[in-house]
C-alpha positions, 0 to 999 in steps of 0.5 A, spaced: 521 502 534 525 506 539 520 506 544 520 498 544 528 499 544 528 503 550 524 498 554 529 493 552 525 489 547 528 487 541 523 489 535 521 484 530 521 486 522 517 486 516 520 487 510 515 489 504 516 488 496 512 492 491 506 488 490 504 488 497 504 496 497 500 496 491 495 490 493 494 495 499 490 499 494 486 494 491 479 492 494 479 486 497 486 484 497 487 487 505 482 488 510 482 495 514 485 491 520 491 488 516 492 495 513 492 499 520 496 493 523 501 494 518 502 502 519 501 502 526 506 497 527 512 501 528 509 503 535 508 496 538 511 491 534 517 493 531 520 496 524 517 496 517 523 495 512 522 497 505 528 496 499 530 502 496 528 499 489 521 497 492 520 505 494 522 507 487 517 502 484 511 504 489 512 512 487 512 510 480 506 505 480 502 508 486 498 513 482 497 509 476 494 504 480 489 508 483 487 511 476 486 504 473 481 502 479 477 509 478 477 508 470 474 501 472 468 504 476 467 508 470 467 503 465 463 498 469 457 504 469 458 505 462 457 498 460 450 498 465 448 504 461 449 501 454 444 495 457 439 500 459 439 504 453 436 497 450 430 497 454 424 496 450 420 502 452 422 508 456 418 507 462 423 507 468 430 508 463 431 515 466 430 513 473 435 507 473 440 511 469 440 516 475 440 510 480 446 508 476 449 515 476 449 515 483 452 508 484 458 510 480 459 517 484 458 513 491 463 507 488 468 513 486 468 516 493 468 509 496 474 507 493 478 514 493 476 515 501 478 508 503 484 506 498 486 513 496 487 515 503 491 509 504 495 511 499 496 518 502 497 514 509 502 509 506 506 515 503 506 519 510 508 512 514 514 511 509 516 518 510 516 518 518 517 511 520 520 506 515 527 504 514 529 504 507 534 498 505 539 500 500 539 496 494 545 499 489 552 499 491 558 496 488 558 490 492 551 489 490 551 491 482 557 486 482 553 480 485 547 481 480 552 481 474 555 475 476 549 472 477 546 474 471 553 471 467 551 464 471 544 465 469 542 464 476 535 462 477 530 465 479 532 472 477 536 470 470 534 464 466 533 462 459 525 460 459 523 457 452 528 460 448 527 467 452 532 470 456 529 472 463 532 478 466 529 480 473 535 484 475 531 489 479 528 483 484 535 480 484 537 487 487 531 487 492 533 480 495 541 481 495 539 488 498 535 485 504 541 479 505 546 485 505 542 489 510 541 483 515 548 481 514 550 487 518 543 488 522 540 482 524 542 482 531 538 488 532 531 484 530 528 478 533 523 475 528 524 478 521 519 476 515 519 478 508 513 479 504 512 478 497 507 475 492 512 475 487 511 468 485 515 468 479 521 471 482 522 469 489 517 463 490 518 456 489 515 454 482 508 452 484 508 454 491 507 462 492 508 461 500 515 457 499 522 461 498 525 458 491 530 453 493 536 457 490 534 463 495 533 459 501 540 458 503 541 466 504 535 467 508 536 460 512 543 463 514 540 469 517 533 466 520 529 470 515 522 468 514 518 468 507 511 469 506 506 471 501 501 475 505 501 480 511 496 475 515 501 470 515 506 475 517 502 477 523 501 470 525 509 468 524 510 474 529 505 471 533 501 478 534 494 479 537 488 477 532 487 482 527 480 484 530 483 485 537 490 489 535 491 496 535 490 496 527 483 492 529 481 498 533 483 503 528 479 499 523 473 499 528 473 506 529 473 507 521 467 502 519 462 507 519 466 512 514 461 510 508 456 514 512 459 520 510 460 520 503 453 523 501 453 530 497 453 533 504 460 532 505 463 535 499 464 541 496 467 543 489 474 545 488 474 552 486 480 552 482 478 553 474 478 547 470 479 542 476 472 541 478 474 535 483 470 533 489 473 535 496 471 532 502 469 538 508 472 533 513 477 529 510 481 534 505 483 539 510 490 540 513 492 545 519 496 551 517 498 554 523 492 555 527 487 556 521 484 550 517 485 549 509 481 545 504 486 541 500 484 538 493 487 531 492 487 532 484 490 539 483 493 540 490 490 547 491 489 550 498 484 555 501 481 557 507 475 553 511 474 559 515 475 555 521 481 556 526 484 551 531 480 556 537 473 554 534 474 547 536 476 549 543 470 554 544 
């Protein structure tokens, strides 16, 4: 972003809702090309902006999200094992159970070292590059309270006799409006990405902003969409396969080849027993490399130094 501005280029801006960040941790929601285009975006097309409320929700939900996916892998394997036990004879049972066990192990590794790694990359990206939009102030609180009193849709309404209160989404939306009222001139195109079809989108059309909200975004020339792919198209970025994100994804396409037992050791901390990847779970401390356990965060020396890489 600073690089673009230093060359006199006005950057674009992508604003993210919580569900987009969470979907990045879910298989088949976003491709590697789309993911790496996002986190490399501040280097070549502009700023990534996240409302403070979104950041708080991300920090609260992210670990539970990856845990749910790991648990689902285990549940699927358990269900298959139950079926195997119903085989009419013993022949092939042991071999099949071993195959299922190995498949479960590889599925866990594949998820952890794709989407679990994405979680770590998103955290680092947010800390280093993302602009955080404030969502709490006397002004914003007053706006939201006033809208609640007026039963303003889509955030506040009475649906089928049940009062609806989505104050956090209202804070996200009007936090964006408040920020852009002060900073819109600093950006070329601006797009807000959210799949929250119940709170931001028009009923029955998740790609269109709710009528009551459209006037706010229209006045600031902010585009709304429900997927990163359409956001990239709006910004007229290079096709994903030819973008910087596409090149990074291509470089990572063979990562599944490095998930065999040969690439893992067991965390030495008593009671942990978590798998640690000998290449991907390392950090450089000074001139020495250390293993880092993703589960308990223990560190220990690999026995290698920076100089070992040079000579």
